[in-house]
NUVOLUM-90173 format. One record per residue (C-alpha): residue number from 1; x negated, z negated, y negated. Coordinates in pm, whole numbers. Last residue first. Layout:
pos X Z Y
NUM X Z Y
...
***
This chain:
pos X Z Y
287 -586 -72 -2571
286 -223 -33 -2480
285 37 -299 -2384
284 203 -520 -2131
283 279 -285 -1840
282 385 -467 -1520
281 742 -341 -1512
280 617 18 -1568
279 720 285 -1819
278 1061 124 -1900
277 862 -210 -1917
276 664 -95 -2215
275 976 13 -2413
274 1161 -305 -2316
273 869 -517 -2425
272 889 -347 -2761
271 1241 -442 -2805
270 1170 -803 -2703
269 857 -849 -2909
268 604 -1064 -2722
267 564 -771 -2492
266 346 -599 -2750
265 323 -261 -2908
264 70 -252 -3197
263 -172 -56 -3002
262 60 233 -2954
261 141 267 -3315
260 -230 238 -3398
259 -306 531 -3160
258 -27 745 -3312
257 -143 670 -3673
256 -512 743 -3575
255 -426 1073 -3416
254 -223 1178 -3710
253 -508 1094 -3961
252 -760 1287 -3743
251 -533 1604 -3732
250 -531 1768 -3398
249 -856 1920 -3268
248 -938 1645 -3026
247 -621 1694 -2814
246 -488 1361 -2686
245 -536 1154 -2377
244 -348 863 -2232
243 -521 720 -1923
242 -420 647 -1567
241 -529 324 -1407
240 -874 267 -1241
239 -892 200 -884
238 -885 -117 -664
237 -1045 -77 -318
236 -831 135 -89
235 -542 34 128
234 -520 148 503
233 -258 177 771
232 21 63 557
231 363 95 744
230 660 243 544
229 1027 162 566
228 1317 286 780
227 1525 360 493
226 1340 224 174
225 1125 -84 214
224 785 63 101
223 958 338 -129
222 889 201 -497
221 583 -13 -406
220 418 282 -223
219 503 519 -519
218 342 287 -767
217 37 206 -547
216 -59 574 -497
215 11 774 -190
214 -164 930 106
213 20 1061 401
212 85 1036 775
211 333 1186 1023
210 495 1451 800
209 840 1600 810
208 979 1285 946
207 1220 1222 648
206 1029 912 551
205 696 1090 568
204 834 1385 351
203 984 1116 106
202 630 980 70
201 466 1318 5
200 737 1445 -228
199 682 1102 -420
198 314 1138 -441
197 307 1487 -597
196 226 1845 -514
195 309 1827 -135
194 -26 1949 -2
193 14 1941 382
192 -241 1960 656
191 -134 2040 1006
190 -244 1962 1360
189 -524 1749 1240
188 -881 1820 1353
187 -955 2048 1057
186 -911 1744 818
185 -1209 1562 973
184 -1129 1202 1071
183 -1496 1059 1138
182 -1424 744 955
181 -1644 836 655
180 -1464 1173 662
179 -1122 1026 623
178 -1232 804 330
177 -1387 1095 149
176 -1058 1280 207
175 -864 983 59
174 -1090 984 -253
173 -1056 1363 -312
172 -667 1386 -228
171 -412 1174 -409
170 -648 951 -595
169 -877 1211 -710
168 -619 1491 -753
167 -719 1846 -784
166 -656 1916 -398
165 -290 1795 -465
164 -81 1511 -322
163 -186 1486 32
162 6 1512 363
161 -94 1454 717
160 34 1610 1050
159 -51 1467 1376
158 -81 1625 1726
157 -455 1692 1727
156 -536 1349 1573
155 -396 1147 1861
154 -673 929 1968
153 -829 932 1625
152 -520 828 1449
151 -452 550 1707
150 -814 426 1611
149 -731 442 1249
148 -443 199 1298
147 -66 154 1390
146 34 506 1508
145 335 451 1719
144 582 550 1424
143 885 335 1358
142 757 191 1039
141 692 531 888
140 346 628 792
139 97 518 523
138 -259 573 387
137 -254 382 39
136 -434 461 -273
135 -490 166 -504
134 -400 51 -841
133 -311 -324 -922
132 -659 -449 -1020
131 -573 -496 -1389
130 -278 -723 -1297
129 -61 -784 -1595
128 -108 -416 -1692
127 -295 -255 -1981
126 -269 127 -2026
125 -556 290 -2199
124 -528 482 -2512
123 -595 815 -2692
122 -886 928 -2483
121 -1030 1240 -2616
120 -972 1614 -2533
119 -1104 1961 -2606
118 -1134 2013 -2235
117 -1423 2154 -2000
116 -1650 1871 -2127
115 -1397 1620 -2017
114 -1408 1741 -1647
113 -1563 1481 -1430
112 -1447 1191 -1654
111 -1101 1327 -1713
110 -1048 1384 -1342
109 -1154 1029 -1265
108 -914 893 -1544
107 -614 1075 -1384
106 -382 1183 -1666
105 -119 1079 -1901
104 -70 1354 -2167
103 -69 1421 -2523
102 -100 1753 -2695
101 93 2004 -2453
100 82 2372 -2452
99 -276 2372 -2580
98 -395 2615 -2313
97 -639 2363 -2179
96 -371 2096 -2188
95 -116 2315 -2011
94 -361 2406 -1728
93 -453 2031 -1692
92 -94 1932 -1669
91 -9 2209 -1422
90 -254 2073 -1171
89 -50 1785 -1067
88 278 1995 -1011
87 631 1918 -1130
86 576 1908 -1506
85 858 1812 -1762
84 769 1849 -2128
83 855 1524 -2330
82 907 1584 -2694
81 737 1434 -2996
80 895 1469 -3336
79 733 1309 -3637
78 843 1022 -3877
77 568 795 -3761
76 766 490 -3687
75 1070 677 -3560
74 910 929 -3364
73 652 700 -3202
72 947 462 -3094
71 1150 743 -2958
70 862 870 -2771
69 806 520 -2608
68 1180 496 -2537
67 1160 837 -2381
66 870 763 -2146
65 1065 634 -1851
64 1352 903 -1880
63 1091 1178 -1875
62 916 1023 -1593
61 1229 980 -1384
60 1313 1340 -1446
59 946 1414 -1328
58 1002 1236 -994
57 687 1045 -938
56 312 1060 -987
55 395 1387 -1178
54 75 1389 -1402
53 227 1320 -1751
52 366 1502 -2043
51 382 1501 -2432
50 448 1787 -2665
49 371 1754 -3044
48 548 1846 -3374
47 869 1985 -3190
46 1068 2295 -3161
45 1291 2277 -2847
44 1191 2498 -2550
43 1465 2681 -2367
42 1425 2516 -2029
41 1134 2606 -1809
40 1127 2332 -1539
39 1525 2378 -1499
38 1704 2091 -1347
37 1956 2098 -1054
36 1715 2272 -813
35 1445 2006 -869
34 1454 1811 -547
33 1272 1486 -462
32 1537 1391 -198
31 1332 1492 102
30 1546 1556 415
29 1722 1357 671
28 1590 1044 476
27 1598 727 685
26 1851 594 927
25 1974 282 747
24 2058 321 387
23 2068 689 302
22 2155 827 653
21 2421 552 700
20 2581 613 366
19 2599 976 415
18 2745 926 746
17 3012 684 608
16 3100 916 323
15 3171 1197 572
14 3365 972 793
13 3569 838 498
12 3656 1191 396
11 3767 1298 748
10 3985 994 771
9 4158 1088 437
8 4210 1435 549
7 4359 1319 874
6 4577 1079 681
5 4720 1371 500
4 4756 1574 806
3 4928 1300 1006
2 5176 1216 751
1 5265 1602 712
***
């Protein structure tokens, strides 16, 4: 009986040790950006407005990041704004077009190119301590033999590469232009993957599912030292940050109140600072 009980304890310890090692030292055995435990289409709660964001990271984290801001707007304006979870880049634009969401954080380049197709206007721009802190990165795992663009050219036929989404300027269109300029045609790669978001791309790289991938600065900073770590093969010139947009056909007084409430947020106020830093540690306000 003593042996059996201790065997069970030893087995449990062994399992925990394996999990710990995989997480901390070996790298991801599989992507951890998984939605199975959370419904993307939960019963919809009634609200005055719905808010969402392009999923530059796990949408559960995004919902948590933006909740303090939504609480602030709800309290100061006496309205109800709810976060709508979205797992794919393109869905934000579909929902905006169909008026299923009212306010969203989106790609500024996409907005500029397609603004005439949408009934949208810029609500506010996000201001960071370093205004030139947004880039796209071409990365792979630290233990890979690919160290530069020359290595990619020599081995392109055996390499897999991952992008965010074909709609994404930062996650696909700009990176693809970069590859074409460097004579790295997508047709020459063994496989081209579209993960749907930056976080799935980087976790696919860390788990060994993809050799290379393009991610934004926020995702790179979050995962650069995770598990076996990321190696930067290229960093772009500074890019514009995401912008907050709102549907034009909403009440003008309501839009003005929301905008003013955002503009009033300041890091000089401790409570407001925590709201801003919940979204990003370098966010200092809106303009």
